[in-house]
A tleap script that builds the chain and sets N, CA, C and O, in Angstrom:
source leaprc.protein.ff14SB
mol = sequence {
  NMET THR LEU SER VAL TRP ASP LEU LEU LEU
  TYR ALA GLY ALA LEU PHE VAL LEU PHE LEU
  THR PRO GLY PRO VAL TRP LEU ALA LEU MET
  ALA ARG ALA VAL SER GLY GLY PHE HIE ALA
  ALA TRP PRO LEU ALA LEU GLY VAL ALA CYS
  GLY ASP ILE LEU TRP PRO LEU VAL ALA ILE
  GLY GLY MET SER TRP LEU ALA VAL SER LEU
  GLY GLU VAL MET LEU VAL LEU ARG TRP VAL
  ARG CVAL
}
set mol.1.N position { -6.684 13.332 24.803 }
set mol.1.CA position { -7.848 12.401 24.515 }
set mol.1.C position { -7.788 11.417 25.674 }
set mol.1.O position { -6.789 10.732 25.892 }
set mol.2.N position { -8.812 11.378 26.355 }
set mol.2.CA position { -9.027 10.348 27.337 }
set mol.2.C position { -10.030 9.165 27.093 }
set mol.2.O position { -11.145 9.306 26.590 }
set mol.3.N position { -9.471 7.956 27.524 }
set mol.3.CA position { -10.619 6.925 27.384 }
set mol.3.C position { -11.156 6.368 28.724 }
set mol.3.O position { -10.497 6.394 29.763 }
set mol.4.N position { -12.293 5.909 28.626 }
set mol.4.CA position { -13.146 5.458 29.834 }
set mol.4.C position { -12.689 3.886 29.644 }
set mol.4.O position { -12.203 3.320 28.665 }
set mol.5.N position { -13.010 3.424 30.882 }
set mol.5.CA position { -12.828 1.761 30.963 }
set mol.5.C position { -13.728 1.148 29.976 }
set mol.5.O position { -13.335 0.248 29.235 }
set mol.6.N position { -15.114 1.685 29.944 }
set mol.6.CA position { -15.980 1.355 28.865 }
set mol.6.C position { -15.487 1.414 27.356 }
set mol.6.O position { -15.776 0.520 26.561 }
set mol.7.N position { -14.860 2.326 27.072 }
set mol.7.CA position { -14.277 2.542 25.845 }
set mol.7.C position { -13.262 1.426 25.400 }
set mol.7.O position { -13.267 0.870 24.302 }
set mol.8.N position { -12.265 1.157 26.590 }
set mol.8.CA position { -11.281 0.309 26.392 }
set mol.8.C position { -12.039 -1.364 26.131 }
set mol.8.O position { -11.748 -2.144 25.224 }
set mol.9.N position { -12.888 -1.538 27.042 }
set mol.9.CA position { -13.602 -2.440 27.081 }
set mol.9.C position { -14.271 -2.894 25.689 }
set mol.9.O position { -14.177 -4.071 25.341 }
set mol.10.N position { -14.888 -2.029 24.966 }
set mol.10.CA position { -15.515 -2.082 23.672 }
set mol.10.C position { -14.494 -2.284 22.663 }
set mol.10.O position { -14.702 -3.078 21.745 }
set mol.11.N position { -13.270 -1.553 22.760 }
set mol.11.CA position { -12.376 -1.832 21.694 }
set mol.11.C position { -11.735 -3.212 21.863 }
set mol.11.O position { -11.521 -3.966 20.915 }
set mol.12.N position { -11.452 -3.479 23.102 }
set mol.12.CA position { -10.958 -4.747 23.318 }
set mol.12.C position { -12.037 -5.994 22.644 }
set mol.12.O position { -11.610 -6.952 21.999 }
set mol.13.N position { -13.299 -5.781 22.905 }
set mol.13.CA position { -14.209 -6.653 22.556 }
set mol.13.C position { -14.366 -6.841 21.061 }
set mol.13.O position { -14.566 -7.919 20.502 }
set mol.14.N position { -14.239 -5.544 20.430 }
set mol.14.CA position { -14.109 -5.556 18.862 }
set mol.14.C position { -13.014 -6.267 18.317 }
set mol.14.O position { -13.133 -7.022 17.351 }
set mol.15.N position { -11.842 -6.025 18.970 }
set mol.15.CA position { -10.612 -6.807 18.408 }
set mol.15.C position { -10.701 -8.323 18.773 }
set mol.15.O position { -10.098 -9.122 18.058 }
set mol.16.N position { -11.337 -8.712 19.721 }
set mol.16.CA position { -11.394 -10.096 19.968 }
set mol.16.C position { -12.458 -10.683 19.091 }
set mol.16.O position { -12.258 -11.849 18.750 }
set mol.17.N position { -13.596 -10.077 18.641 }
set mol.17.CA position { -14.467 -10.662 17.668 }
set mol.17.C position { -13.808 -10.837 16.136 }
set mol.17.O position { -14.079 -11.727 15.331 }
set mol.18.N position { -12.751 -9.595 15.947 }
set mol.18.CA position { -11.892 -9.514 14.537 }
set mol.18.C position { -11.108 -10.601 14.605 }
set mol.18.O position { -10.751 -11.138 13.556 }
set mol.19.N position { -10.693 -11.125 15.900 }
set mol.19.CA position { -9.566 -12.120 16.052 }
set mol.19.C position { -10.054 -13.469 15.703 }
set mol.19.O position { -9.427 -14.330 15.084 }
set mol.20.N position { -11.537 -13.564 16.293 }
set mol.20.CA position { -12.230 -15.078 15.926 }
set mol.20.C position { -12.790 -15.217 14.659 }
set mol.20.O position { -13.343 -16.268 14.335 }
set mol.21.N position { -12.672 -13.955 13.671 }
set mol.21.CA position { -13.119 -14.355 12.170 }
set mol.21.C position { -12.193 -14.772 11.356 }
set mol.21.O position { -11.069 -14.282 11.245 }
set mol.22.N position { -12.709 -15.844 10.663 }
set mol.22.CA position { -11.659 -16.561 10.018 }
set mol.22.C position { -11.397 -15.709 8.732 }
set mol.22.O position { -12.280 -14.965 8.308 }
set mol.23.N position { -10.240 -15.813 8.142 }
set mol.23.CA position { -9.860 -14.962 6.862 }
set mol.23.C position { -9.464 -15.952 5.621 }
set mol.23.O position { -9.828 -17.126 5.549 }
set mol.24.N position { -8.790 -15.389 4.819 }
set mol.24.CA position { -8.366 -16.095 3.574 }
set mol.24.C position { -7.206 -16.980 4.063 }
set mol.24.O position { -7.097 -18.076 3.514 }
set mol.25.N position { -6.272 -16.628 5.083 }
set mol.25.CA position { -5.420 -17.829 5.439 }
set mol.25.C position { -5.771 -18.977 5.978 }
set mol.25.O position { -5.059 -19.969 5.829 }
set mol.26.N position { -6.968 -19.014 6.715 }
set mol.26.CA position { -7.595 -20.185 7.227 }
set mol.26.C position { -8.084 -21.139 6.227 }
set mol.26.O position { -7.847 -22.346 6.209 }
set mol.27.N position { -8.873 -20.391 5.303 }
set mol.27.CA position { -9.443 -20.957 4.053 }
set mol.27.C position { -8.427 -21.700 3.365 }
set mol.27.O position { -8.651 -22.852 2.991 }
set mol.28.N position { -7.211 -21.072 3.148 }
set mol.28.CA position { -6.200 -21.777 2.315 }
set mol.28.C position { -5.462 -22.992 3.290 }
set mol.28.O position { -5.117 -24.073 2.814 }
set mol.29.N position { -5.314 -22.687 4.483 }
set mol.29.CA position { -4.877 -23.626 5.280 }
set mol.29.C position { -5.802 -24.925 5.344 }
set mol.29.O position { -5.360 -26.068 5.228 }
set mol.30.N position { -6.932 -24.652 5.513 }
set mol.30.CA position { -7.876 -25.751 5.829 }
set mol.30.C position { -7.866 -26.496 4.252 }
set mol.30.O position { -7.901 -27.725 4.191 }
set mol.31.N position { -7.828 -25.841 3.261 }
set mol.31.CA position { -7.941 -26.573 1.839 }
set mol.31.C position { -6.603 -27.284 1.680 }
set mol.31.O position { -6.624 -28.397 1.155 }
set mol.32.N position { -5.475 -26.782 2.063 }
set mol.32.CA position { -4.361 -27.628 2.091 }
set mol.32.C position { -4.323 -28.737 2.900 }
set mol.32.O position { -3.792 -29.767 2.482 }
set mol.33.N position { -4.878 -28.671 4.156 }
set mol.33.CA position { -4.952 -29.665 5.001 }
set mol.33.C position { -5.771 -30.894 4.555 }
set mol.33.O position { -5.419 -32.065 4.696 }
set mol.34.N position { -6.893 -30.461 4.006 }
set mol.34.CA position { -7.963 -31.313 3.509 }
set mol.34.C position { -7.558 -32.178 2.539 }
set mol.34.O position { -7.925 -33.352 2.488 }
set mol.35.N position { -6.511 -31.434 1.446 }
set mol.35.CA position { -6.216 -31.956 0.225 }
set mol.35.C position { -4.860 -32.831 0.439 }
set mol.35.O position { -4.630 -33.777 -0.314 }
set mol.36.N position { -4.125 -32.541 1.310 }
set mol.36.CA position { -2.972 -33.201 1.409 }
set mol.36.C position { -2.669 -33.647 2.776 }
set mol.36.O position { -1.693 -34.387 2.902 }
set mol.37.N position { -3.226 -33.378 3.642 }
set mol.37.CA position { -2.933 -33.523 5.192 }
set mol.37.C position { -1.924 -32.786 5.539 }
set mol.37.O position { -1.491 -31.754 5.026 }
set mol.38.N position { -1.476 -33.551 6.705 }
set mol.38.CA position { -0.578 -32.529 7.746 }
set mol.38.C position { 0.729 -32.012 6.886 }
set mol.38.O position { 1.109 -30.843 6.827 }
set mol.39.N position { 1.252 -32.996 6.318 }
set mol.39.CA position { 2.413 -32.974 5.374 }
set mol.39.C position { 2.599 -31.848 4.415 }
set mol.39.O position { 3.640 -31.274 4.096 }
set mol.40.N position { 1.174 -31.621 3.959 }
set mol.40.CA position { 0.970 -30.403 2.804 }
set mol.40.C position { 0.827 -29.126 3.559 }
set mol.40.O position { 1.252 -28.091 3.046 }
set mol.41.N position { 0.237 -29.109 4.788 }
set mol.41.CA position { -0.227 -27.871 5.289 }
set mol.41.C position { 0.804 -27.164 6.327 }
set mol.41.O position { 0.767 -25.954 6.547 }
set mol.42.N position { 1.708 -28.030 6.926 }
set mol.42.CA position { 2.552 -27.382 7.910 }
set mol.42.C position { 3.487 -26.248 7.094 }
set mol.42.O position { 3.778 -25.242 7.741 }
set mol.43.N position { 3.925 -26.339 5.851 }
set mol.43.CA position { 4.909 -25.335 5.353 }
set mol.43.C position { 3.911 -24.007 5.321 }
set mol.43.O position { 4.315 -22.963 5.836 }
set mol.44.N position { 2.808 -24.061 4.803 }
set mol.44.CA position { 1.789 -23.056 4.895 }
set mol.44.C position { 1.673 -22.453 6.291 }
set mol.44.O position { 1.855 -21.236 6.322 }
set mol.45.N position { 1.445 -22.969 7.292 }
set mol.45.CA position { 1.270 -22.574 8.537 }
set mol.45.C position { 2.506 -22.035 8.921 }
set mol.45.O position { 2.441 -20.906 9.407 }
set mol.46.N position { 3.608 -22.543 8.830 }
set mol.46.CA position { 4.961 -22.117 9.323 }
set mol.46.C position { 5.205 -20.736 8.624 }
set mol.46.O position { 5.675 -19.857 9.347 }
set mol.47.N position { 4.974 -20.459 7.448 }
set mol.47.CA position { 5.233 -19.324 6.509 }
set mol.47.C position { 4.327 -18.331 7.062 }
set mol.47.O position { 4.771 -17.209 7.303 }
set mol.48.N position { 2.836 -18.673 7.343 }
set mol.48.CA position { 2.194 -17.561 7.865 }
set mol.48.C position { 2.512 -17.226 9.249 }
set mol.48.O position { 2.361 -16.051 9.586 }
set mol.49.N position { 2.922 -18.065 10.090 }
set mol.49.CA position { 3.333 -17.706 11.537 }
set mol.49.C position { 4.385 -16.794 11.468 }
set mol.49.O position { 4.334 -15.745 12.109 }
set mol.50.N position { 5.547 -17.144 10.600 }
set mol.50.CA position { 6.640 -16.259 10.401 }
set mol.50.C position { 6.358 -14.860 9.784 }
set mol.50.O position { 7.005 -13.838 10.011 }
set mol.51.N position { 5.505 -14.961 9.134 }
set mol.51.CA position { 4.908 -13.502 8.267 }
set mol.51.C position { 4.208 -12.623 9.551 }
set mol.51.O position { 4.390 -11.416 9.704 }
set mol.52.N position { 3.591 -13.250 10.207 }
set mol.52.CA position { 2.659 -12.756 11.178 }
set mol.52.C position { 3.627 -12.134 12.473 }
set mol.52.O position { 3.168 -11.325 13.279 }
set mol.53.N position { 4.838 -12.578 12.521 }
set mol.53.CA position { 5.707 -12.170 13.455 }
set mol.53.C position { 6.596 -10.946 12.684 }
set mol.53.O position { 6.746 -9.781 13.053 }
set mol.54.N position { 7.120 -11.617 11.501 }
set mol.54.CA position { 7.992 -10.430 10.935 }
set mol.54.C position { 7.419 -9.320 10.516 }
set mol.54.O position { 8.109 -8.307 10.633 }
set mol.55.N position { 6.194 -9.181 9.988 }
set mol.55.CA position { 5.388 -8.018 9.443 }
set mol.55.C position { 5.539 -6.990 10.268 }
set mol.55.O position { 6.225 -6.029 9.921 }
set mol.56.N position { 4.894 -7.040 11.535 }
set mol.56.CA position { 4.916 -6.059 12.644 }
set mol.56.C position { 6.153 -5.642 12.856 }
set mol.56.O position { 6.273 -4.417 12.847 }
set mol.57.N position { 7.258 -6.354 13.072 }
set mol.57.CA position { 8.696 -5.940 13.254 }
set mol.57.C position { 9.277 -5.044 12.248 }
set mol.57.O position { 9.985 -4.063 12.476 }
set mol.58.N position { 8.922 -5.465 11.185 }
set mol.58.CA position { 9.433 -4.629 10.051 }
set mol.58.C position { 8.672 -3.173 9.870 }
set mol.58.O position { 9.226 -2.142 9.489 }
set mol.59.N position { 7.441 -3.298 10.186 }
set mol.59.CA position { 6.714 -2.092 10.168 }
set mol.59.C position { 6.865 -1.090 11.252 }
set mol.59.O position { 6.808 0.124 11.054 }
set mol.60.N position { 7.082 -1.709 12.529 }
set mol.60.CA position { 7.739 -0.698 13.740 }
set mol.60.C position { 9.177 -0.323 13.418 }
set mol.60.O position { 9.625 0.782 13.723 }
set mol.61.N position { 9.791 -1.117 12.889 }
set mol.61.CA position { 11.347 -0.636 12.618 }
set mol.61.C position { 11.266 0.470 11.654 }
set mol.61.O position { 11.873 1.501 11.945 }
set mol.62.N position { 10.596 0.414 10.527 }
set mol.62.CA position { 10.463 1.318 9.618 }
set mol.62.C position { 9.790 2.613 10.075 }
set mol.62.O position { 10.294 3.649 9.642 }
set mol.63.N position { 8.731 2.716 10.881 }
set mol.63.CA position { 8.256 3.736 11.434 }
set mol.63.C position { 9.137 4.392 12.444 }
set mol.63.O position { 9.044 5.618 12.504 }
set mol.64.N position { 9.962 3.809 13.237 }
set mol.64.CA position { 10.847 4.053 14.098 }
set mol.64.C position { 12.127 4.850 13.287 }
set mol.64.O position { 12.642 5.885 13.711 }
set mol.65.N position { 12.460 4.267 12.245 }
set mol.65.CA position { 13.439 4.813 11.401 }
set mol.65.C position { 13.125 6.103 10.870 }
set mol.65.O position { 13.974 6.993 10.820 }
set mol.66.N position { 11.902 6.258 10.455 }
set mol.66.CA position { 11.273 7.491 10.091 }
set mol.66.C position { 11.214 8.457 10.986 }
set mol.66.O position { 11.640 9.563 10.652 }
set mol.67.N position { 10.756 8.289 12.122 }
set mol.67.CA position { 10.777 9.116 13.180 }
set mol.67.C position { 12.107 9.716 13.732 }
set mol.67.O position { 12.234 10.834 14.231 }
set mol.68.N position { 13.027 8.818 13.561 }
set mol.68.CA position { 14.477 9.347 13.878 }
set mol.68.C position { 14.953 10.154 12.803 }
set mol.68.O position { 15.581 11.194 13.003 }
set mol.69.N position { 14.700 9.752 11.769 }
set mol.69.CA position { 15.269 10.642 10.471 }
set mol.69.C position { 14.562 11.891 10.338 }
set mol.69.O position { 15.163 12.849 9.852 }
set mol.70.N position { 13.338 12.008 10.713 }
set mol.70.CA position { 12.837 13.318 10.621 }
set mol.70.C position { 12.443 13.924 11.760 }
set mol.70.O position { 11.404 14.574 11.877 }
set mol.71.N position { 13.351 13.703 12.714 }
set mol.71.CA position { 13.293 14.462 14.093 }
set mol.71.C position { 12.968 15.608 14.401 }
set mol.71.O position { 12.284 15.837 15.398 }
set mol.72.N position { 13.468 16.666 13.480 }
set mol.72.CA position { 13.412 18.178 13.348 }
set mol.72.C position { 11.758 18.145 13.055 }
set mol.72.O position { 10.984 18.677 13.852 }
set mol.73.N position { 11.321 17.519 11.924 }
set mol.73.CA position { 9.983 17.745 11.585 }
set mol.73.C position { 8.956 17.369 12.558 }
set mol.73.O position { 7.902 17.997 12.661 }
set mol.74.N position { 9.289 16.226 13.361 }
set mol.74.CA position { 8.479 15.915 14.460 }
set mol.74.C position { 8.575 16.777 15.602 }
set mol.74.O position { 7.624 16.716 16.380 }
set mol.75.N position { 9.416 17.488 15.852 }
set mol.75.CA position { 9.621 18.693 16.764 }
set mol.75.C position { 8.663 19.934 16.399 }
set mol.75.O position { 7.915 20.509 17.190 }
set mol.76.N position { 8.826 20.195 15.178 }
set mol.76.CA position { 7.933 21.253 14.353 }
set mol.76.C position { 6.297 20.937 14.601 }
set mol.76.O position { 5.468 21.763 14.983 }
set mol.77.N position { 6.060 19.541 14.288 }
set mol.77.CA position { 4.837 18.939 14.266 }
set mol.77.C position { 4.168 19.190 15.767 }
set mol.77.O position { 3.027 19.623 15.929 }
set mol.78.N position { 5.049 18.854 16.790 }
set mol.78.CA position { 4.562 18.811 18.270 }
set mol.78.C position { 4.136 20.512 18.687 }
set mol.78.O position { 3.290 20.817 19.528 }
set mol.79.N position { 4.842 21.348 17.979 }
set mol.79.CA position { 4.598 22.573 18.374 }
set mol.79.C position { 3.474 23.311 17.519 }
set mol.79.O position { 2.952 24.355 17.909 }
set mol.80.N position { 3.127 22.647 16.261 }
set mol.80.CA position { 2.213 23.381 15.348 }
set mol.80.C position { 0.962 22.669 15.488 }
set mol.80.O position { -0.011 23.166 14.921 }
set mol.81.N position { 0.803 21.548 16.169 }
set mol.81.CA position { -0.530 20.721 16.501 }
set mol.81.C position { -1.575 21.615 16.733 }
set mol.81.O position { -1.352 22.608 17.426 }
set mol.82.N position { -2.898 21.377 16.168 }
set mol.82.CA position { -3.911 22.133 16.291 }
set mol.82.C position { -4.885 21.811 17.509 }
set mol.82.O position { -5.889 22.499 17.695 }
savepdb mol mol.pdb
quit
């Protein structure tokens, strides 16, 4: 599968728009900040930041462990692909 520069730019643009779109975390953070100020909002912001860092690391580690554990299956899949 090959991607052109245009395909990559289109994908990067879509991800950028998705990045700019506020989600439920932003709503919760703003509600916490409006109701209780900085002292009420910083624990939520810190928890979200830690979760955003930790979750991808756990997912990547789990998929890596799975790929290593099923190495023989991956080898068979390499030769059987359609």
